[in-house]
N, C-alpha and C positions, 0 to 999 in steps of 0.2 A: 628712407626704405636703407640708402644710406648709416640714416645713424641706427637700423638694426643691425644691416653689413658688421660693421662694424664693432657693435656688443656683446658679436659672437663670441671671439672669445675667452671672454670676459664671464660669460654665465655658463662656458664651458671648464671654465678654472671654477668658478664656486662648487659645482658637483662634487671635488677631485678631492678640496683642500678641507683636513680638517683642523687645522688651527687651537694649539690650545690657548682661552681666553684670556689667562692668566699674565702669559705671555706678552702682550698687545705691552704697548707704549702711550699713552695718552695725554696731550695737548689740547688746554682748555683756552683758551685764547677769545681776544674780542674781534670784530673784523675791523681789517688795518692793522693790528693789534700788535704785528709782527711772527704772525703763527706760521705765513708760505716760508716766510725763512729759517723759522727755529728749523723745522717739522724739515726740506730739503740741506741742511744743519746737520742732522739729523740722519739722516739718509746715507750719511757717512759711514753708518753703521751697515760691516757684511750681507748681502742678502735681507734689504731692508724694502719693506713698499709705503709709500705713504696712501693710508684714504683720507683724498679728499674733501674735508666738508659731510659727512656719514649721514647728520640731520636735513642738510638742505633740499626742503620739500617739493623740488622740481624734479630730483635725483631719484623718490623714491614714490612708487606710492603704498607700500606699507604704509610708512610716518603720516601718507593721509587717510588711509582706512582708519590707524586710529584717532588721529581730529588732532596729532601733533602741532601747535603754532610756531611759527619761526623762531622761537625764543622760549621754549616749552621746560616754566618749573614740572618736578615733581617732588614734595614734601620725603622727605627723607623718611619716614618711615614707612613710604606710601610702599605698599604689595600692587603691583600692576604687571602681572606675567606679561602682558604682550607687549610692553614698552623691551623690556628681560631679554623676552626672546628674538628682540629687534637686532640691540645688541649685544648678543650670544652669538647672531649670525655674520654680523661682522666683526667680532672679532675671532672666528672663527677659518674666516675668510668666506663664509660660505654666502655669498654679496656683492659681491667683483659688479662693478659696471663698467664702462671708460669715461661717467663723469667721473669717478668718484676715484680712480688709477690711472690717469690721462698724463702726471708728471711721474709715472715709471714706465719702462718699454711689456709688454705679453711675454717676454723673455724675463724679465727681472719680478713681477708678481708670476708667471709660472714657477719661479726658481726662490723666493721668498720664503724665507720661515719667521719673519719677525713684521711685526706689521708696526707703521707709525698715523692713527687718528689723530688725524688734524680738525681735530672741535672747533669750530666759535657758533657764539649762538648758544651755547647749550649750560652756561656756565650757573644757573639756576638748580638746573640736574647731578652737579658736582656731587654732592653729600649723601646725595642716592644712589650715583652712579659704583663708588668706589662700594656701599654694601651690599651691593649685588651682588661682587667679585672676586675674590684676595691676591688682587695684585701682584706681581712677584715683585714688577717694576713702577715706584712709585708714580703716579699721575703728573704733568709738572701742569701744573692752572699761573697763566702769566699776567699781569697788570697792565697797562699802559697808561700813560697821561690818559683824560678822557677830553682835551683839547685837541691837545696832537689827534688820536681818535680822528674828533670833530671834521677838522678841517685836511686829516687824509683821505675823508670819504669824500667829504663837500667837493676834492677837487680829481676823488674819482669816478669812472664813468659808472660805475654799478649801481651809487647814489643820485645819476642825472633823471631824478624822476621830478614830478609834479607833490607840494607839500598836501598830505590829506591829517584833519584831523584828525588823534588818536581812537582808536576804538578795537573794544574788548574783545581778542581773542574766541570763538567760539570753541574751547579747548580745551581738556581735562585741569580740574585745577586749578580755571581762573581769576578765583580767590588774588591769588599776586597779582591782577591787577585792578580788580575791583576796589581795595583798598587806596587805592590813589586816582579812581576814576575820575577826578572833578580838576587835580590838578594835570593828569595827563594830558584831557582834556584843554583844557587852558592853555596849555604852551602854542604857539604861534610860528617859531621855524621848525624845521628840519637840523637844525644843528643840538638844539636845546630837548629835541623830544628822543633823535638819536644820545644824548647824554644822560636821562633820565632812564632811557634804555639799559645804559652801561651803570647807571647804582647800583640797577635792582636786581642784576646780576651778580656785581661783585660783590655789593655789602652782603646776601648770600652764606656765601665763602669766606670772607677778611672778615664776619664778625662771628664766621662759625669756629667754636671751642677744637675743634681739630683742626685750623686752617695748620700750616705746614708743617701735619702730623700726617694726615693718612692722604694729604697732596704737599709736593712741594713747591714753595707758593715763591717765585719770585718778580721782582718789580723787572719792566720793559729795559728802564731805562739802566737800572742797574748791569743787567745781562749784557747791551751794549757794547759799557765804557771798558769793562774787565768780565769778557768771554769766560779769559782762559778760566780765571778765579771762578766763576760760576760753573763754568761745564766743567771743569774739575768734583765739583759740590754733587754737581749731579749725577757725577759717574759715579762718585764715588757710594750718594744713598745710592745707587743701580748696584754695584757689588760690577760694575760692566771697567773692563780700559779703555780710557779714548781711543777710538779705530787711527785709527792712520788716515789724514788726511783734513776729519773733521775740522780742526781751526788753519787750517787755510781758505776752509768755504764763506767764515767768520765774517771777514769782511765784502762778499759780497751781496753785493742787490738779489732782494728775493727774486723770481719770473716774473712776481702780482706790478715791484716798481715801475713806478713812469721815470726814464731814460737811463735806467740801469747804468748807471754810474759806481763807483765802490765807495761804500759807507763809511762817511764821514761823520763819526759817532755827533759829536757836540749840533752839528748846523740838524743832521736827523734830526736829534733832540728839544730842537727850538727852535727849528723853525715855525710852529704853529700860529710863534707870534710875528710871524710876518704875515702869516697870509689871514689871520684871525685878526678884523677889525678892534677898536675897546669896546665897541657896544655892545659885539658877541662875545667876548670873553667876559665883558658884565652880566652879560644874561646867563652866559652859563655859570657861571659864579652861583647865583642864584638859586641853581637847581642843585649842586651840590650842596647849600641850605638844606634848600627845600629835604631833600635826604640825606642831608648830616654826613657827608662827609669829608672827614679833614683831612685823609691822607692824601689829598692833592690838593691843586689849589694856584695862585694863580703864579706858580714859582715855574721849575721845569721841573725840578728833582722833585720824588716824595716828600710830604712834608713829615711819612710817619713809612719805616720800612715798610712791608706789605705784610711780614713774616709774623711780625708786633698787633698787631692792629686787633687782632681779640684777643693780647691780652694788658690791651688799656680799655677794650670795653668790659675786661673780667675787675679790672683792679675799681673800677664805677660803679 
């Protein structure tokens, strides 16, 4: 009952909002890939509201009715009007709820003119997504070292569950998983499975011919080390001025960071080497090898800039 009552203001706001979907800012990241930090930094934009994980199945009956999977793939040329309609409602501000708006106050949500969609587990549908809407602000695609993400997930309570062998989701377009069925089922640890899913989602986007054109592609590592440079590039592509106070937020930890200390970029990028054993790193490297991921490896920094990966593939 308390949950229903707390959700009432957002339901009311959803009835009156009618924002232009093309004005929304979309962030595509991996879980523990810097999405919260990035969204909270961009929330410096005046009258903006963060829409947190609009693809979270536990917070959307509509997605469950569409039989979405947790990491739903949609082939870029597919026509799926029901899925497009779902995103349209979110982008218009007509799908507010307490679960996806909790990072802002009700008053801020009511006054908002700019939505910031923090999308994790949605990378495999990005090429389709950008074809559905003519976005004024090019979506952001951020890729972080898979070993760093695995280490962060293992130490976070949200991933404190008993490991189970991978099962093909009963969802549309699940051939995305079926082609790797035997391999995915063979994986023996949680971190291997999570890394395999990381590879599948990121490969779709990074090897795409529109990489860094229809979306802005960034390495998390570079963004952390040189935030001023890359935020300037982002806002220049958007045709916006960097809002006052944004750079002051850059070194603040996200609200999901354990410990909440000021960010030390070098330690943040390399701590996976301490958290993961040599055996774990070796196992994860074999996962990268299977999926032919050569843009990250056992080094802390990316081996190939994320913006250039599709160019390498084109040459070969």
